N, C-alpha and C positions, 0 to 999 in steps of 0.2 A: 314679456308676452305683450304683443300689441292687441289694443282693443278695437283697432280699425282694420278693415280688410287688407290683406297683405298681397302684393303682386308676386307671383312666381316668375322671376325674370328669365330664367333658362331652364331647361331639363336639367335637374341635377345640380343646380346652382344653389348654394346656401353660403353666403359670405360669412366669414369668421374674422376675429380680430387679426389673425395673421394674414388673412387674404387681403382685406382692404380696410385698415383702420380709417375712420372719419372723425376728424376733429372739428367740433363747432366752436371755435373761439370767437368770442365777441370782439373781434378787432375793429378798430376805427371808432369807437364810441367814447366821447368825452366825458369826464366825470364832473357833474354839477358841482360848483364850488362858489363861494363868494369871491369877489374881486379883491385880492389882498393889495397892500401896497407894492409898489414897484421894488423888486429885491435888488440887493447890491449884484454887480456883475460877478457870476460864479466863476470859479477856476474852469478852464476849459476842458482839462482832462486830468484825471488822477495819476499820480506819479507811479509808473511802471506797475500798475494794477491792471490786468488784462480781464476782461469778462469774456468766458466762452460758453457758448450754448450747451447743454448736456449732451448733445449729440457730436459735439466738435466741429460742427459743419461751418461755424461762423464765430468770429471773435472781433472784439472792438474795446476801446478804452472808454468806460462810462464816465458820467460827470460825478464829481465830488458830492457825497451826501445824499444822492437820489437814492430812492428806496425801491427795491426789486419786489414787485407785486406778485406776478404770475411767471410761471416758468415750465416749459416742457421740451423735449429734444428739438422742437422746431418753432419755439415761440418764447418771447420773454417781454415783459413790460416793467418799465421803471417810472415813478413818480417823483416830481420834484418835492423838495421838504415844504414849499410853501403851497403846494397843491395847486399852483397856477399853470403847471405844464407837465407833460408826460411824453413818453416815446415808446415804442414797441419795435421788435426786430422780429421777422418772420422768414420763413422759406418754405417752399413746395417745388415740386417737379412738374415739368409739363410733358414729360415723356421723351421729348426730342428737342433738340435746339432750334428754337423759332427764329425764322428769318426776320430780318429788322422790320419790316412793315408788320409782321404778325406780332412780334414783341411789342411794338406801339400799340397795336389794337389791344392786346391783353392788358398793357398798363391803363389804357384809357377806359377799358371795362371795369378794372379794379376800382379806379376813382369813382366811376359812376356808382358802382355797388357799395363802396364804403360811405358815401355821402348822400345817397338817395334818401330823399325826404327831408332833408335839413333845411331850414329856413335861409333864404338869401344866399344860397351857395353860389360861389364863383370861382372860377380858376383865374387867379391873377397873374401867374406866369407859368410857362412850362417850357422844358428843354427835353427834347427826345432826339434819338439818334444812336445807331448801333446798339451796343450792350447796355446802356445806362439811360435813364429817364428821371426827370425831376419835375414835380408839380407843386406850386405853391397856391393855396387856396384859402378862401375866407368864407366863413358861415356863422350862423347864429344858432346857438343851443341853449334851451331853457332861458332865454332873454338876454344871453350874453354873447359877445362877438369873440370867435376864436380864429386863430390862423393855423394852417397846417403845411408842413413841408413833407411830402411823401417822395421817397427815392427808391429807385428799382435798379437792381443789377442783375444781368443774366450771365451766369456762367455754365456753359454747356447746356444741360437740360434743366438746371436749376435756377430759379429766380428768387433772389433776396429782396426783402423789403424792409426799409427802416423808415418809419413814419414818425414825425415829431409834431406836437400840438402845445399850443400856449395861448392864453388869453390875450386879447388885443393890447392890453395895457403894459404886458411885459414881452410882447413877441420880439421887438427890436433888441432887447437886452439878451434874450436866450439864443436868437437865431445864430451868432457866430458860435456858440457851444455846440449847437445842434450840427452845424456843417462840420466841426472838428470831430464830432463822433462819427459822422458818416465817412469822413475822409480817412478815419482810422481803421474802418471796417477791413476785415481780410477774410476771404472766402476758402473753405476746405471741402469741394464738392465730393471728394472720395468718401466722406463720412455720411453723405446723404443716401437714404434708403429709397428704393423705388417705390416702396409703399406710400410715400409722401406725395403721390401724383395728385394734383388739384385737390388738396385736402381742405382748403378753406372754403367753406360753403355758406350759401344764404337761401332763404327759403323763396320758392316760387309758386305762385297761385295761378290757375287758368283764369281767362277773362270772366267767368261767371262765378268764380271762387266756389267750385265744386270739390277740387281736390289740390293738394299741394305736394311738391316734391323739393329736394334740396339740390341746388345747382351750383357749379364752382362759380366763385365770385370774379374770375377772370373770364367767364362767358358772357355773351350779350344776349338780352332779351329785345328781340326785334318787335316793332309796333304791330299790333294786331291789325289784320286786313279783313275787311268784310268782302264776301265775294256773292255778287248777285242777290244781295238781301236774303240769302238762305244759309250762308255759312261763315263762321268766323274762324280764322286761322292765325295762330300765333306760334312763333318758333324762338327757340333758344339755341344759339350757335357757339361753337368753340372758336377760339380766336382765328384759326386759319380755315374756318367754315367747312372742315371735313367731317364734322359730327354735328348732329342736330336732334333736338328734342322738339317735336311738333305737336300741337294740339289743334285739333279741328272740331267744331261744334256745328253740327248739321241740323237745321230746323226743317224737318220733313213737311211737305204740304198734306200728308195723309198720316194716319196712325199706322206705325210700322208693326206688322206682325212678326212673330219669331222667324217665320220663313223669309221675310223681307230684309231682316236686319243684315244677315251675311252677305246678301247680294249687294245691298245698299254700301255697306262698308267697303266691300272689295272695289266696288265701282269708284268710290271716292279716293281710295288708295291709288288706283290708276291714274285718277284725275291729278291727284296732288303730288304724287311721286314719280311714276313711270308707267306707262301703258303695257310694258312687258314684265311687270311684276310676276313672279312665280313663287307660289306659296310652297314651303318646304315643310312646314310642320304647323299643326294647330293643337290647341288645348282649350278645354273650357275649365275656368278657375271655379274655385268652391263658392265664390260670391256671385257667379253667373256670368262674368265678362268673359270674353274670348280673347284668346292671343294667337296671333299667327307670325311665323317666321317667314321670311321672304327674301328674294334676291332680285335684282334687276341688272341684267347684263348690258342693256343700252347705257345706264348711268354709271355702272361700275359700283353700285351701292348695294348695301344688304342692311337688314334690321329686322325689328319686330314691332307689331302694332297691337295694341289692345282696343277693343271697342265694346261700348255697353249702352244702353239707354238710360238717360237721366231725365224722368218725365217724358216729354215729347222730343227732347233733343237727343240726337245720336253722337256720342262722343268717340273720337279716334285719338289715341295717344301713341305717336310713333316715335322710336328710337331708331336712328339710321347713322351709317357712317361710310365714307369713301373707303376704297380698298387700301389706299395709302394710309399707312398707320393704323391700320384696322385693329390690330391686337391691343394698341393703346386705347383706342377710343371704345371698343367693344367692352373692354374692362370697365371704363369709366362710365358708360351708359348703363351697365348692369348695376353699378354702385348708386347711380342717380335714381334709377327705377326702384331699387330695393327701399328707398325712402318714402315711396308713394304712401299716402293716405288720404281718404276722404276728409273733407273739413267737417261734414256732419254726418258721421256714419249711421 
């Protein structure tokens, strides 16, 4: 049971575990440890011992003596015996095969999400093109310098990620072993369930920290824009820009009455999305917010918008997608919206 107000995302829509399981795996977070002595060069691969994800969608040869820490059908993590290095393998679906430039955007978004907020983060080297991408990066965590090799493989609508991390003092020692694991990886997309679409999520808060939702790690948060000193707009985009979660915060010059709120909100929707928005359905939620379903013929977009007053600010939270791949993105937007909660209920 949620303690915070819950948004009804669509009439009759109630997500269940079979509808859309959401995994909140803490990927990409190094484990604090003391800097150990430089280890001896480890064996590259185990002898004829293959590790397979429980889903059987990915297998590879792990390193000798490394300890498996976490595992589920689409995720596994191994630690080195000396705790100076670790790696993880994940997979998720994007709903359809991404074009090369969209796949590149997706991987760059993931890197940004994985290492956001870390000290002195920099990409040392990257190789992108086609269905594979590699990023080597450096960062500081808990006063210690780490290196990481993040590798991505796209197979049809499935993206596999193998992410390797080591302390700076042992990076050169472990790097050949990391590459050997990556090169041994084999994919089996036939075992990947469509329920794994954009399953790796991170928290997003609006510019004034009034609410938060969980968004896919492969989606991009665009820089907030201030419009005429009266409105802040910030958007989250899918890698192909065909789906968007848009937050608009409008500071009215006058106190909005209940009669003014709806007219003002619809006027802003026409300004921000399209002038020909046609409202197809409306609902008043139990917490007083209003939800509007809408379509726009001129832009080929459809979506739904919530609006409410927060003090003197009028909030609009809009979920929209283009007609292309609309089934994929409507489902994804419902899942994102279902995570909505106020920061201070």
